[in-house]
Backbone as CSV, one residue per row, in Angstrom:
resi,resn,N_x,N_y,N_z,CA_x,CA_y,CA_z,C_x,C_y,C_z
1,UNK,17.213,-13.868,8.305,15.926,-14.639,8.067,16.107,-15.996,8.683
2,UNK,14.908,-16.552,9.022,14.852,-17.844,9.473,14.330,-18.796,8.322
3,UNK,14.889,-19.902,8.203,14.419,-20.857,7.227,13.548,-21.882,7.917
4,UNK,12.369,-22.094,7.396,11.400,-22.970,7.975,11.022,-24.082,6.939
5,UNK,11.003,-25.302,7.350,10.616,-26.347,6.400,9.155,-26.846,6.950
6,UNK,8.301,-27.180,5.917,7.032,-27.801,6.197,6.902,-28.989,5.218
7,UNK,7.134,-30.124,5.623,7.206,-31.264,4.702,8.384,-31.127,3.722
8,UNK,8.069,-31.061,2.436,9.094,-30.908,1.372,9.302,-29.410,1.053
9,UNK,8.391,-28.563,1.555,8.511,-27.092,1.289,9.486,-26.373,2.253
10,UNK,10.085,-25.263,1.744,10.899,-24.452,2.570,10.478,-22.964,2.347
11,UNK,10.493,-22.213,3.349,10.237,-20.751,3.250,11.043,-20.045,4.250
12,UNK,11.311,-18.732,3.908,11.971,-17.881,4.838,11.133,-16.851,5.538
13,UNK,11.424,-16.521,6.738,10.706,-15.501,7.486,11.628,-14.452,8.072
14,UNK,11.163,-13.194,8.100,11.912,-12.080,8.707,11.675,-12.132,10.211
15,UNK,12.663,-12.053,11.019,12.606,-12.163,12.402,11.679,-11.040,13.020
16,UNK,11.833,-9.828,12.465,11.098,-8.669,13.018,9.733,-8.530,12.425
17,UNK,9.365,-9.472,11.656,7.924,-9.609,11.145,7.253,-10.829,11.742
18,UNK,7.816,-11.400,12.769,7.353,-12.683,13.312,5.913,-12.577,13.836
19,UNK,5.395,-11.356,14.210,4.090,-11.319,14.701,3.017,-11.206,13.630
20,UNK,3.493,-11.433,12.346,2.467,-11.448,11.237,2.836,-12.624,10.378
21,UNK,1.839,-13.265,9.909,2.025,-14.494,9.104,2.597,-14.141,7.726
22,UNK,3.799,-14.704,7.374,4.397,-14.417,6.136,5.366,-15.428,5.796
23,UNK,5.839,-15.503,4.488,6.906,-16.337,4.120,7.354,-15.963,2.688
24,UNK,8.645,-16.123,2.420,9.146,-16.055,1.114,9.614,-17.492,0.746
25,UNK,8.863,-18.165,-0.161,9.074,-19.591,-0.508,10.171,-19.809,-1.422
26,UNK,10.864,-20.928,-1.276,11.835,-21.364,-2.191,11.208,-22.079,-3.370
27,UNK,11.962,-22.691,-4.220,11.445,-23.513,-5.328,11.233,-24.950,-4.938
28,UNK,11.444,-25.292,-3.714,11.411,-26.692,-3.191,10.073,-27.157,-2.898
29,UNK,9.799,-28.475,-3.189,8.612,-29.132,-2.635,7.376,-29.038,-3.471
30,UNK,7.426,-28.688,-4.689,6.229,-28.470,-5.456,5.864,-29.659,-6.400
31,UNK,4.913,-29.423,-7.273,4.425,-30.473,-8.225,4.801,-30.290,-9.638
32,UNK,5.556,-29.137,-9.895,5.968,-28.884,-11.291,7.227,-29.614,-11.686
33,UNK,7.382,-29.833,-13.030,8.532,-30.482,-13.590,9.523,-29.478,-14.099
34,UNK,10.762,-29.868,-14.301,11.817,-29.091,-14.836,11.370,-28.566,-16.200
35,UNK,11.765,-27.257,-16.614,12.635,-26.320,-15.839,11.938,-25.508,-14.838
36,UNK,10.594,-25.623,-14.703,9.818,-24.660,-13.901,9.812,-24.938,-12.443
37,UNK,9.948,-26.209,-12.028,9.712,-26.577,-10.746,10.962,-26.662,-9.796
38,UNK,10.772,-27.463,-8.721,9.479,-28.114,-8.361,8.403,-27.144,-7.929
39,UNK,8.631,-26.125,-7.221,7.548,-25.183,-6.727,7.494,-23.988,-7.590
40,UNK,6.752,-24.054,-8.673,6.551,-22.814,-9.478,5.117,-22.198,-9.275
41,UNK,5.160,-20.913,-8.964,3.891,-20.207,-8.759,3.580,-19.224,-9.897
42,UNK,4.318,-19.329,-11.017,4.089,-18.486,-12.117,3.062,-19.034,-13.036
43,UNK,1.969,-18.441,-13.347,0.968,-18.995,-14.205,1.137,-18.739,-15.681
44,UNK,2.124,-17.986,-15.995,2.338,-17.622,-17.438,3.748,-17.889,-17.905
45,UNK,4.337,-18.915,-17.423,5.662,-19.320,-17.870,5.805,-20.526,-18.648
46,UNK,4.641,-21.199,-18.917,4.543,-22.422,-19.760,4.409,-23.676,-18.952
47,UNK,4.251,-23.494,-17.585,4.082,-24.748,-16.819,2.638,-25.207,-16.853
48,UNK,2.486,-26.491,-16.444,1.064,-27.128,-16.335,0.215,-26.439,-15.413
49,UNK,-0.909,-25.869,-15.722,-1.741,-25.081,-14.781,-2.241,-25.912,-13.630
50,UNK,-2.441,-27.276,-13.872,-2.778,-28.074,-12.761,-1.602,-28.210,-11.691
51,UNK,-0.377,-28.230,-12.079,0.695,-28.199,-11.238,0.797,-26.897,-10.446
52,UNK,0.568,-25.815,-11.143,0.633,-24.497,-10.525,-0.412,-24.354,-9.418
53,UNK,-1.680,-24.792,-9.721,-2.784,-24.754,-8.749,-2.458,-25.537,-7.560
54,UNK,-1.862,-26.688,-7.725,-1.426,-27.580,-6.668,-0.298,-26.945,-5.804
55,UNK,0.599,-26.249,-6.469,1.678,-25.542,-5.773,1.070,-24.368,-4.873
56,UNK,0.171,-23.663,-5.398,-0.539,-22.692,-4.578,-1.166,-23.248,-3.359
57,UNK,-1.902,-24.419,-3.522,-2.488,-25.031,-2.364,-1.431,-25.454,-1.287
58,UNK,-0.295,-25.985,-1.767,0.722,-26.382,-0.791,1.262,-25.116,0.025
59,UNK,1.472,-24.050,-0.755,1.977,-22.803,-0.059,0.944,-22.357,1.031
60,UNK,-0.287,-22.162,0.586,-1.350,-21.714,1.525,-1.550,-22.691,2.791
61,UNK,-1.321,-23.910,2.472,-1.536,-24.832,3.571,-0.298,-24.803,4.527
62,UNK,0.848,-24.545,3.935,2.102,-24.467,4.768,1.945,-23.192,5.829
63,UNK,1.329,-22.169,5.331,1.307,-20.977,6.164,-0.075,-20.957,6.969
64,UNK,-0.953,-21.927,6.589,-2.303,-21.926,7.173,-3.097,-20.639,7.001
65,UNK,-3.063,-20.148,5.761,-3.818,-18.948,5.482,-4.947,-19.308,4.474
66,UNK,-5.853,-18.316,4.356,-7.164,-18.556,3.694,-6.953,-18.422,2.101
67,UNK,-6.876,-19.535,1.449,-6.698,-19.478,0.057,-7.829,-18.825,-0.783
68,UNK,-8.988,-18.966,-0.150,-10.195,-18.356,-0.824,-10.164,-16.795,-0.832
69,UNK,-9.453,-16.213,0.034,-9.349,-14.754,0.117,-7.934,-14.241,-0.287
70,UNK,-7.151,-15.087,-0.926,-5.818,-14.615,-1.304,-5.885,-13.617,-2.511
71,UNK,-5.089,-12.559,-2.413,-5.113,-11.547,-3.398,-3.787,-11.342,-4.061
72,UNK,-3.774,-11.237,-5.355,-2.561,-10.887,-6.179,-2.821,-9.794,-7.176
73,UNK,-1.778,-9.483,-7.874,-1.875,-8.490,-8.943,-1.284,-8.894,-10.210
74,UNK,-1.557,-8.273,-11.272,-0.956,-8.422,-12.534,0.293,-7.475,-12.520
75,UNK,1.451,-8.127,-12.364,2.705,-7.285,-12.036,3.226,-6.699,-13.305
76,UNK,3.509,-5.361,-13.389,3.848,-4.695,-14.593,5.156,-3.829,-14.490
77,UNK,5.925,-4.076,-13.415,7.120,-3.360,-13.175,6.905,-1.834,-12.990
78,UNK,5.879,-1.541,-12.211,5.531,-0.219,-11.878,5.774,0.127,-10.460
79,UNK,5.387,1.347,-10.063,5.443,1.665,-8.629,4.089,1.945,-8.114
80,UNK,3.059,1.370,-8.785,1.682,1.581,-8.326,1.245,0.570,-7.264
81,UNK,0.602,1.141,-6.256,0.162,0.299,-5.132,-1.350,0.407,-5.059
82,UNK,-2.039,-0.674,-4.768,-3.497,-0.717,-4.636,-3.884,-1.175,-3.209
83,UNK,-5.075,-0.606,-2.747,-5.637,-1.106,-1.564,-6.519,-2.273,-1.842
84,UNK,-6.337,-3.424,-1.148,-7.143,-4.585,-1.488,-7.985,-4.903,-0.177
85,UNK,-9.189,-5.400,-0.404,-10.087,-5.869,0.631,-10.468,-7.286,0.457
86,UNK,-10.492,-7.758,-0.843,-10.879,-9.144,-1.084,-10.564,-9.462,-2.579
87,UNK,-10.487,-10.713,-3.004,-10.255,-11.047,-4.347,-11.366,-10.447,-5.271
88,UNK,-11.066,-10.308,-6.491,-12.184,-9.975,-7.528,-12.732,-11.309,-8.064
89,UNK,-14.008,-11.510,-7.942,-14.579,-12.790,-8.324,-14.345,-13.034,-9.798
90,UNK,-13.940,-14.287,-10.103,-13.761,-14.773,-11.417,-12.470,-14.269,-12.107
91,UNK,-11.581,-13.656,-11.310,-10.258,-13.131,-11.814,-9.118,-13.450,-10.882
92,UNK,-8.020,-13.804,-11.421,-6.786,-14.175,-10.550,-6.120,-13.034,-9.965
93,UNK,-6.381,-11.750,-10.454,-5.697,-10.630,-9.952,-6.709,-9.503,-9.778
94,UNK,-6.335,-8.559,-8.762,-7.184,-7.531,-8.376,-7.016,-6.211,-9.236
95,UNK,-5.813,-6.086,-9.797,-5.548,-4.879,-10.577,-4.128,-5.102,-11.198
96,UNK,-3.750,-4.139,-12.153,-2.406,-4.063,-12.657,-1.640,-3.174,-11.748
97,UNK,-0.679,-3.729,-10.998,0.111,-2.889,-10.022,1.275,-3.773,-9.558
98,UNK,2.136,-3.239,-8.748,3.296,-3.965,-8.150,3.380,-3.679,-6.612
99,UNK,2.255,-3.172,-6.080,2.180,-3.065,-4.612,0.777,-3.285,-4.155
100,UNK,0.588,-3.863,-2.968,-0.689,-4.097,-2.363,-0.626,-3.753,-0.905
101,UNK,-1.695,-3.176,-0.328,-1.843,-2.895,1.042,-3.218,-3.313,1.524
102,UNK,-3.299,-3.809,2.728,-4.600,-4.125,3.386,-4.522,-4.026,4.861
103,UNK,-5.765,-3.747,5.388,-5.900,-3.881,6.848,-6.879,-4.959,7.236
104,UNK,-7.205,-5.739,6.269,-8.220,-6.813,6.394,-7.601,-8.081,6.871
105,UNK,-8.057,-8.630,8.028,-7.534,-9.903,8.502,-7.907,-11.023,7.528
106,UNK,-7.189,-12.157,7.613,-7.567,-13.310,6.764,-7.553,-13.001,5.300
107,UNK,-6.615,-12.153,4.856,-6.611,-11.727,3.444,-5.153,-11.737,2.981
108,UNK,-4.660,-12.875,2.608,-3.251,-12.999,2.163,-2.942,-12.146,0.944
109,UNK,-1.766,-11.492,1.006,-1.273,-10.739,-0.205,-0.121,-11.613,-0.814
110,UNK,-0.157,-11.805,-2.066,0.746,-12.699,-2.772,1.390,-12.095,-3.968
111,UNK,2.650,-12.208,-4.113,3.287,-11.742,-5.399,4.429,-12.727,-5.720
112,UNK,4.870,-12.665,-7.035,5.759,-13.620,-7.562,7.118,-12.934,-8.012
113,UNK,8.153,-13.716,-7.994,9.475,-13.136,-8.167,10.405,-14.247,-8.909
114,UNK,11.466,-13.715,-9.514,12.488,-14.561,-10.050,13.759,-13.651,-10.318
115,UNK,14.216,-12.964,-9.454,15.334,-12.083,-9.372,14.922,-10.704,-8.807
116,UNK,13.783,-10.254,-9.075,13.328,-8.916,-8.513,13.089,-9.044,-7.008
117,UNK,12.954,-7.894,-6.324,13.055,-7.768,-4.932,11.601,-7.933,-4.252
118,UNK,11.420,-8.912,-3.350,10.223,-8.920,-2.549,10.367,-7.958,-1.428
119,UNK,9.397,-7.035,-1.341,9.342,-6.105,-0.160,8.187,-6.411,0.673
120,UNK,8.296,-6.664,1.962,7.219,-6.906,2.814,7.080,-5.805,3.911
121,UNK,5.931,-5.496,4.351,5.762,-4.433,5.265,4.638,-4.788,6.288
122,UNK,4.845,-4.255,7.551,3.897,-4.386,8.608,3.902,-3.305,9.515
123,UNK,2.738,-2.662,9.748,2.593,-1.592,10.753,1.807,-2.314,11.890
124,UNK,2.499,-2.664,13.037,1.812,-3.303,14.143,0.880,-2.352,14.912
125,UNK,1.141,-0.996,14.814,0.337,-0.105,15.492,-1.076,0.090,14.915
126,UNK,-1.066,0.249,13.527,-2.383,0.440,12.927,-2.955,-0.872,12.320
127,UNK,-2.154,-1.887,12.385,-2.672,-3.260,11.870,-2.793,-3.272,10.418
128,UNK,-1.706,-2.896,9.696,-1.677,-2.841,8.182,-0.491,-3.603,7.680
129,UNK,-0.674,-4.279,6.539,0.450,-4.972,5.854,0.465,-4.493,4.430
130,UNK,1.685,-4.761,3.810,1.881,-4.379,2.448,2.937,-5.276,1.920
131,UNK,2.921,-5.275,0.524,3.887,-6.153,-0.200,4.162,-5.476,-1.570
132,UNK,5.410,-5.520,-2.025,5.738,-4.990,-3.304,6.666,-5.902,-4.133
133,UNK,6.817,-5.720,-5.462,7.609,-6.315,-6.291,8.526,-5.224,-6.994
134,UNK,9.844,-5.246,-6.727,10.657,-4.215,-7.164,11.824,-4.681,-7.983
135,UNK,11.725,-4.626,-9.284,12.908,-4.769,-10.163,13.624,-3.471,-10.248
136,UNK,14.521,-3.256,-11.166,15.182,-1.960,-11.268,14.159,-0.875,-11.602
137,UNK,13.248,-1.165,-12.459,12.296,-0.043,-12.840,11.437,0.326,-11.630
138,UNK,10.937,-0.706,-10.892,10.095,-0.285,-9.720,10.961,0.402,-8.621
139,UNK,12.227,-0.062,-8.547,13.097,0.563,-7.468,13.344,1.975,-7.765
140,UNK,13.670,2.372,-9.046,13.937,3.752,-9.300,12.717,4.627,-9.468
141,UNK,11.588,3.999,-9.378,10.272,4.725,-9.288,9.734,4.802,-7.857
142,UNK,10.512,4.151,-6.894,9.978,4.175,-5.490,8.877,3.222,-5.170
143,UNK,8.966,1.984,-5.686,7.936,1.024,-5.468,7.577,0.733,-3.935
144,UNK,8.789,0.602,-3.162,8.601,0.400,-1.737,7.984,1.614,-1.072
145,UNK,8.344,2.823,-1.432,7.763,3.970,-0.850,6.424,4.244,-1.256
146,UNK,5.971,3.757,-2.449,4.606,3.754,-2.797,3.729,3.007,-1.821
147,UNK,4.135,1.857,-1.434,3.477,1.058,-0.434,3.359,1.774,0.870
148,UNK,4.474,2.339,1.323,4.489,3.119,2.592,3.543,4.318,2.569
149,UNK,3.582,5.011,1.375,2.737,6.234,1.301,1.292,5.857,1.357
150,UNK,0.928,4.736,0.786,-0.519,4.289,0.856,-0.864,3.926,2.335
151,UNK,0.042,3.255,2.977,-0.235,2.877,4.361,-0.358,4.218,5.183
152,UNK,0.446,5.215,4.912,0.347,6.528,5.603,-1.072,7.275,5.302
153,UNK,-1.345,7.338,4.056,-2.418,8.188,3.624,-3.824,7.485,3.938
154,UNK,-3.809,6.186,3.717,-5.100,5.500,3.841,-5.355,4.951,5.276
155,UNK,-4.347,4.681,6.057,-4.530,4.021,7.262,-3.901,4.706,8.515
156,UNK,-3.210,5.840,8.207,-2.674,6.596,9.297,-1.340,6.089,9.935
157,UNK,-0.631,5.251,9.057,0.580,4.715,9.578,1.622,5.822,9.684
158,UNK,2.525,5.605,10.607,3.757,6.435,10.669,4.900,5.666,10.159
159,UNK,5.661,6.284,9.227,6.852,5.490,8.686,7.721,4.910,9.778
160,UNK,7.887,5.624,10.881,8.770,5.066,11.903,8.238,3.818,12.649
161,UNK,6.896,3.599,12.516,6.283,2.333,13.091,6.375,1.108,12.080
162,UNK,6.616,1.452,10.850,6.525,0.361,9.868,7.764,-0.486,9.913
163,UNK,7.572,-1.798,9.861,8.654,-2.707,9.735,8.765,-3.321,8.367
164,UNK,9.895,-3.253,7.756,10.046,-3.671,6.294,11.094,-4.729,6.193
165,UNK,10.828,-5.719,5.248,11.774,-6.813,4.930,12.109,-6.753,3.401
166,UNK,13.389,-6.794,3.126,13.868,-6.878,1.758,14.310,-8.237,1.535
167,UNK,13.630,-8.985,0.679,13.722,-10.432,0.520,14.889,-10.853,-0.485
168,UNK,14.936,-12.055,-0.704,15.916,-12.633,-1.680,15.704,-12.173,-3.110
169,UNK,16.793,-11.827,-3.712,16.772,-11.271,-5.125,18.176,-11.355,-5.699
170,UNK,18.290,-10.950,-6.941,19.585,-10.947,-7.502,20.541,-10.004,-6.756
171,UNK,21.730,-10.487,-6.413,22.681,-9.715,-5.505,23.511,-8.765,-6.215
172,UNK,24.123,-7.905,-5.470,24.967,-6.745,-5.914,26.138,-7.160,-6.734
173,UNK,26.636,-8.355,-6.539,27.754,-8.797,-7.374,27.428,-9.452,-8.701
174,UNK,26.120,-9.679,-8.889,25.614,-10.386,-10.102,24.697,-9.621,-11.014
175,UNK,24.251,-8.457,-10.497,23.184,-7.703,-11.377,23.857,-6.737,-12.279
176,UNK,24.398,-7.240,-13.306,24.974,-6.348,-14.424,23.936,-5.527,-15.110
177,UNK,24.136,-4.255,-15.248,23.122,-3.332,-15.809,23.785,-2.346,-16.816
178,UNK,22.959,-1.739,-17.740,23.525,-0.988,-18.739,23.353,0.531,-18.296
179,UNK,23.750,1.412,-19.213,23.799,2.749,-18.954,22.360,3.404,-18.633
180,UNK,21.361,2.801,-19.291,20.027,3.250,-18.986,19.605,3.193,-17.502
181,UNK,20.119,2.033,-16.928,19.754,1.893,-15.475,20.661,2.690,-14.622
182,UNK,21.894,2.897,-14.974,22.768,3.775,-14.157,22.209,5.140,-14.119
183,UNK,21.698,5.672,-15.331,21.121,7.025,-15.413,19.871,7.129,-14.593
184,UNK,19.105,6.055,-14.617,17.849,6.057,-13.817,18.040,6.035,-12.290
185,UNK,19.150,5.354,-11.897,19.456,5.335,-10.504,19.921,6.716,-10.002
186,UNK,20.756,7.248,-10.833,21.195,8.610,-10.494,20.098,9.700,-10.443
187,UNK,19.241,9.496,-11.388,18.041,10.493,-11.451,17.223,10.367,-10.176
188,UNK,16.968,9.181,-9.762,16.038,9.004,-8.605,16.766,9.289,-7.296
189,UNK,18.011,8.843,-7.165,18.759,9.028,-5.839,19.628,10.235,-5.734
190,UNK,19.912,10.836,-6.918,20.772,12.020,-6.930,22.311,11.615,-6.946
191,UNK,22.574,10.343,-6.906,23.935,9.793,-6.953,23.810,8.350,-7.165
192,UNK,25.050,7.775,-7.530,25.120,6.359,-7.667,26.001,5.749,-6.662
193,UNK,26.547,6.593,-5.707,27.476,6.184,-4.733,26.783,5.081,-3.793
194,UNK,27.452,3.913,-3.653,26.927,2.867,-2.755,25.809,2.084,-3.409
195,UNK,25.462,2.419,-4.649,24.352,1.808,-5.296,24.812,1.092,-6.642
196,UNK,25.737,1.700,-7.322,26.342,1.142,-8.484,27.816,0.986,-8.337
197,UNK,28.284,-0.154,-8.592,29.811,-0.357,-8.595,30.234,-0.811,-9.995
198,UNK,31.380,-0.385,-10.362,31.938,-0.652,-11.750,33.103,-1.581,-11.670
199,UNK,33.132,-2.586,-12.537,34.333,-3.494,-12.597,35.505,-2.630,-13.154
200,UNK,36.583,-2.460,-12.435,37.723,-1.690,-12.948,38.326,-2.119,-14.165
201,UNK,38.110,-3.401,-14.462,38.790,-3.992,-15.694,38.107,-3.532,-16.997
202,UNK,36.777,-3.477,-16.947,36.065,-3.055,-18.203,34.975,-2.123,-17.990
203,UNK,34.740,-1.618,-16.813,33.786,-0.547,-16.461,32.257,-1.073,-16.415
204,UNK,32.100,-2.437,-16.460,30.788,-3.001,-16.268,30.207,-2.583,-15.013
205,UNK,28.888,-2.184,-15.079,28.179,-1.651,-13.920,27.301,-2.711,-13.306
206,UNK,27.263,-2.688,-12.026,26.377,-3.599,-11.193,25.572,-2.847,-10.265
207,UNK,24.276,-3.153,-10.192,23.327,-2.414,-9.293,23.022,-3.238,-8.088
208,UNK,23.086,-2.591,-6.911,22.761,-3.137,-5.625,21.318,-2.847,-5.326
209,UNK,20.399,-3.802,-5.607,18.961,-3.546,-5.365,18.672,-3.508,-3.907
210,UNK,19.412,-4.232,-3.124,19.162,-4.208,-1.695,19.400,-2.896,-1.057
211,UNK,20.574,-2.379,-1.414,20.915,-1.073,-0.870,19.991,0.084,-1.406
212,UNK,19.681,-0.054,-2.674,18.829,0.968,-3.259,17.466,1.005,-2.627
213,UNK,16.831,-0.098,-2.392,15.544,-0.151,-1.723,15.677,0.219,-0.226
214,UNK,16.714,-0.139,0.393,16.826,0.280,1.832,17.068,1.825,1.893
215,UNK,17.861,2.371,1.014,18.080,3.808,1.041,16.776,4.567,0.776
216,UNK,15.948,4.125,-0.217,14.694,4.803,-0.499,13.710,4.711,0.691
217,UNK,13.634,3.627,1.397,12.871,3.575,2.595,13.358,4.439,3.735
218,UNK,14.696,4.357,3.996,15.223,5.133,5.131,15.095,6.643,4.892
219,UNK,15.295,7.063,3.654,15.227,8.533,3.445,13.746,9.008,3.537
220,UNK,12.860,8.091,3.583,11.439,8.451,3.772,10.880,8.048,5.152
221,UNK,11.779,7.820,6.097,11.431,7.650,7.462,11.123,6.224,7.984
222,UNK,11.377,5.303,7.160,11.248,3.873,7.634,12.567,3.462,8.232
223,UNK,12.442,3.047,9.501,13.712,2.777,10.318,14.002,1.335,10.508
224,UNK,12.929,0.513,10.611,13.072,-0.928,10.955,13.077,-1.755,9.692
225,UNK,14.293,-2.061,9.183,14.458,-2.758,7.943,15.381,-3.960,8.082
226,UNK,14.931,-5.118,7.566,15.716,-6.328,7.628,16.004,-6.727,6.215
227,UNK,17.204,-6.988,5.822,17.724,-7.401,4.559,18.011,-8.883,4.537
228,UNK,17.500,-9.695,3.668,17.817,-11.096,3.637,19.238,-11.394,3.237
229,UNK,19.776,-10.511,2.253,21.049,-10.781,1.677,21.237,-12.152,1.125
230,UNK,20.225,-12.703,0.456,20.240,-13.976,-0.214,20.110,-13.614,-1.767
231,UNK,21.123,-14.078,-2.498,21.157,-13.836,-3.917,20.520,-15.021,-4.695
232,UNK,19.425,-14.706,-5.520,18.847,-15.678,-6.265,19.649,-16.224,-7.349
233,UNK,20.505,-15.325,-7.991,21.310,-15.750,-9.018,22.295,-16.834,-8.730
234,UNK,22.816,-16.771,-7.587,23.899,-17.701,-7.060,23.281,-18.842,-6.187
235,UNK,21.911,-18.870,-6.071,21.285,-19.874,-5.245,20.145,-20.412,-5.965
236,UNK,20.376,-20.857,-7.196,19.228,-21.478,-8.021,18.860,-22.826,-7.452
237,UNK,19.619,-23.440,-6.536,19.209,-24.656,-5.954,17.971,-24.356,-4.980
238,UNK,17.795,-23.162,-4.627,16.630,-22.812,-3.776,15.639,-21.847,-4.343
239,UNK,16.127,-20.932,-5.272,15.263,-19.919,-5.788,15.373,-19.859,-7.307
240,UNK,14.181,-19.472,-7.950,14.189,-19.263,-9.322,14.917,-18.018,-9.674
241,UNK,15.710,-18.020,-10.725,16.431,-16.907,-11.225,16.288,-16.727,-12.654
242,UNK,15.534,-15.726,-13.086,15.224,-15.510,-14.577,16.574,-15.312,-15.312
243,UNK,17.509,-14.557,-14.713,18.816,-14.244,-15.388,19.687,-15.454,-15.427
244,UNK,19.902,-16.063,-14.270,20.782,-17.174,-14.209,20.396,-18.403,-15.062
245,UNK,19.027,-18.524,-15.149,18.499,-19.633,-15.943,18.044,-19.238,-17.298
246,UNK,18.392,-18.045,-17.755,18.175,-17.552,-19.133,16.627,-17.654,-19.407
247,UNK,15.866,-17.235,-18.436,14.398,-17.168,-18.730,13.596,-18.422,-18.671
248,UNK,14.246,-19.589,-18.559,13.612,-20.886,-18.505,13.570,-21.340,-17.078
249,UNK,12.553,-20.753,-16.348,12.435,-21.010,-14.993,11.058,-20.700,-14.524
250,UNK,10.731,-20.949,-13.219,9.420,-20.645,-12.737,9.444,-19.385,-11.837
251,UNK,8.585,-19.216,-10.909,8.547,-18.020,-10.068,8.329,-18.559,-8.637
252,UNK,8.979,-17.852,-7.637,8.728,-18.118,-6.270,7.852,-17.051,-5.804
253,UNK,7.237,-17.263,-4.563,6.290,-16.291,-4.081,6.658,-15.799,-2.682
254,UNK,6.173,-14.557,-2.408,6.115,-14.065,-0.972,4.648,-13.845,-0.672
255,UNK,4.297,-14.264,0.558,2.939,-14.160,1.099,2.992,-13.444,2.434
256,UNK,2.037,-12.579,2.658,1.918,-11.939,3.973,0.442,-11.781,4.273
257,UNK,0.078,-12.116,5.510,-1.271,-12.071,5.897,-1.520,-11.665,7.350
258,UNK,-2.522,-10.824,7.569,-2.908,-10.492,9.043,-3.592,-11.653,9.617
C-alpha cells in the first residue's frame, strides 16, 4: 500500500486500485480528544458528535469526494451486502449490513473499523465498487464473497475481473481466539491449515484474518488481491485497535468512490 498525507491526515491506498478513488485512513489528523482521537469516525463510542462530524468533513475533503452522497451502513458483524444508490434522507445509514456495492458515480461508500478487516473491491470492466467489514464472524460467513456475488448477480461482474484489497486489521500473531472461532473456521473452510496457528507452549489459537479472507476470495474466482499486512494491534500509533486499547478507542474508516 502507498501512504499518502494530506495536511495532518494520513491514509493508505492499494496500488492496484489506483484508478478508483479510495483510502484507508489512520487515526491521525482529527479533531477528537483522547482516547478516541485524533481522527475518530465512530459515532457511538462516546466521542463528541461535533468532533466526529468535523472528522468526516476532513476525510471527505482529503479524498475530494461528495460528502452529501456518502453512504454507510449500521454494521452488525454479518455477511449481508446491500446495493446502494444514494443516502437515505434523514438517516446516517442505508441499512443494517456489512457490505455495500454501487455502480453510481460520485457516491462514496464508507465503513468503520478498529481491528476488523476492511475489504475494498473494484470491477473496472463493469464500473462497480464494493466495500465490506469482516471480523471473524463476517469472515466465516463469507462477507467478502457476499460483496462479490452481488457484483456478479446485479451488475454482471466476473470474479476474475474484480480487484480486491485486504486492509489493515489485527494481525495473525495477535488475534487470539477461542474454540468457538476455531470450530467456525473449520466449518467454513473445511480445514484450519494456514488459517489457525497454535502456540506450542499452551495451545492458544490465533486466527489469520488476512489469509482467511484471501482464501475465501480466491476459491471463488477472485484473482487480483492485494493485502496490506498492517497490524492494527501493534500499530496503535496509526490505527485504532479495540483489542489493544481494551475498547477505549475510536474507529478508522475506509472510503471508496467511483
